[in-house]
N, C-alpha and C positions, 0 to 999 in steps of 0.2 A: 401320105405326107402330112405331117402335123401342121395345123394352121399357124400363121404368123402371130407371134405374141402381140397383144394390144399395148400400144403406148399409153402408159398410165401415169397420172400425176397424183401424188399422195397429199392429202390434207394433213398438215403437220401442226399439232398444237403445242408440241414440246413435251407432252406427257406420255404416260405409259401405254395408253390405248393406241395412240397413233404410232408409237415406237413398235408395239407388238404387231400392228397391222403391217408395218414395213417388214418385219421378220417373216410373217406369213406370206406376204406377196413375193418375197425373194425365193420362196420355195415353190411358187406356182409357175409352171412352164408356159401358161397362157398369158402371162403378164411380163411386159418390159417396163421397168420403172424408169420413167423419163425425167423424174425430178420430184420435188415436193414444194408445197407452197404454204405460207403462213401469213395470217392477217395480224398486223400490228397497228397500234394507235400512233398517229403522226407525231404528237407532241411528246408523249412519254417514251416512244420507241420500245414499247413492250407489248407482249401478247395480252389481249384483254382476258380477264379472269385469272389466267395462269400467272400473269405479271412477269413473264420471262423476258429478260433483256435481249435486244437484238444481237449483241455480242455472243451471248450464250446460244442463241439459235444457230449462229454461224459455226460455233464450235460443234454443235450437234450434227449439222450438215457435213462438216469436215470429217467428223468421226464416222459418220455413216457412208462417206464417199459419194454423196448425192448432191446435185445442184439444188440450191435453195432459191425460190422466188418469193420475194416479200411483197405483200399487197398492203398498202397503207390506207387506213380509214381515218376520218376525223375523230378527235376525242369527243366523247358524248355523242357518238354517232347515232342517228335515227335509223329506224328500220329501212326507210326509203333510201337514205344515203348508202347504207350498207348494200342493199339490193342493187343499186345503180353501179357501185364500184365493182361488185362481184359479177354483174352482168357483162361489164366491159372486159374484166379479166377472163371470164369464161369464153367470150367471143375470141379474144386473142389466143387463148389456148387451142380452141377448135381450129382456128386458121393456121396455127403452128403444128397441126397434126396430132394433137392429143385426142385419144379415142375413149379413155376412161378416166374417171376421178375416183379415188378410193378414200373411204372414211372409216374412222375407228369406232363408230357408234355400235352400241351393244343391244339396246332394247327400247329406246325412246321412239315410239312410233311417230310423234309429231315432228321430231327432228329429221327422221328419215324421209317423211313425206315432203318436208320443206326442201331438202336437198334434191329429191327426185323432181319436184316441180321446177326448181331453179335450172335444172339441166334439160328439161323437156324442150325439144326442138332445136337443141344446140348441136346434135350429133355426138355428144359425149355421154357415155353410159356411166351411171353411178355404181360403185362396187362397195359392198359392206362385208368384208371378209370375216369379221368377228360377230356378225349379227346372230343373236339367239344363244350365244354362249352362256353357260352357267357362270356367274361372276365369281363365285367362290372357287370353282374348279379352274377358271381362267387365272385368277390371282395366284393359285398354287403353281400353275404351269409357268407363269412369268417368273415367279420367285425361284423356282427350281432351275430355271434356265440362267439364273444369274442377273436378272434385271435389278438395277439399283435406281431408285427414284425417290425424290424428296417431295413431301407435301408442301406445295407452294402457296396454297390458298384454301381456307376453310370458310364455310357458311356458318356464321356464329349462331344461327337458329338451330343448327343441327349438331355442331361440334364445338368444344371449347377451343379458345385461341391457342392453347398449348400444343395442339396437334400440328400447327403450322411450323414448318422447318424440320420436322422429324422425318426420318427415313421410313418408307413404307415397308413393313416387314410382317411376318406371320404374327409376331407378338402384338404389333400395333393393330392389325386386323382384329385380333382377339379382344382388344380394348374398345373397339368401336361400340357406341350405344346401340341398343336394339333398333332395328329399322334402317340403320345406315348401311348402304351397299358397300361391300368390301372393295369394290373398284370405284366407288364414288360416282356411279352412273347417273344418279339423280341430282348431281351438282353439289353433293355434300362437301366434296373436296376436289382439288385439282393438283396435278403433279408435274414435276420436271425430271426427265430421265438423264442420268449421267453415265450409265454403263449398261451393257447387255449384249446379247448375241447379234444385234443389228449394228453395233458399233465396232470399229476396228481398234479403238482405244478408249480408256476411261477418261472422263472429263473431270478435271479438278475444280471444285467450287468451295466457297465459304458461305456461311450464313451471316449476313450483315445485321440482322435484327428482325423484329416482327412489327408490322404496321397495321393499325386498325383503320378501316375506311369503308363507310357505307354498309355496315353490317357484315363485313368480311375481315378476316385476318390474313395478311399476306406475309410470307417469308421472303426477305430480301436475299435471294440466292444469287451469288455473285461469281462470275468467272474468276478463277484464282488470280488472274493478272489485273483485275479491275480494282478501282479505288473502293475500299470498304466504307461503310457508314452512309452511303447515299442510296436513296430510293426515289423513283420518279413521282410517287405520291407525296410530295413534299409537305403538303398542308395537313396531312393525316396524323393521327396520334401514334407515336412510336411507343411500344411497351417494353421492348428490350433490344 
């Protein structure tokens, strides 16, 4: 008799790695996907770094057919505040019967160790289904499967602002400067997924412009029904 699948909550950033993690988990008979969770900033109502709007997150969850739990943190959140919020959330998950949390990390050891430490003693096991994957091979696998994702944020020390708002394609990967990971695993860029085998439908979006803020360029990726021309980083420099 096969063991009962583990109730698993997926850490959802809105980007390609978490989306592909969902795709992998769905094919694993040892896993029961119980939902996904996303951290957003209280005032901006966006995912930190990815700058994904809450409305677009809900569109993604609906397209995936999975319940979404939103965890709110203060804007300009300190490490201590973040840890306290996540400790409360993790305790609630454990009490609710969650047995595993899955993450889309590929190779950053410090990030993995942090997640493992945070779950120690909670009764929840961390899962890293994509860990150790060759990022160029993984990128090809994602693209071949029909994943469509926009670059939502770029680190201006690693990439020009013009990469923000573009669709992540084989051609774009070929344009990346030497040393930039094709999946952006070192934080060179972040993404927002709008289509792929993990979704039951394509999500329609518009690009409202590019905003410069604290050394990053953010693409204002708008759910098609939203009002264009608005971005929660109101005081930042808009370049188009």
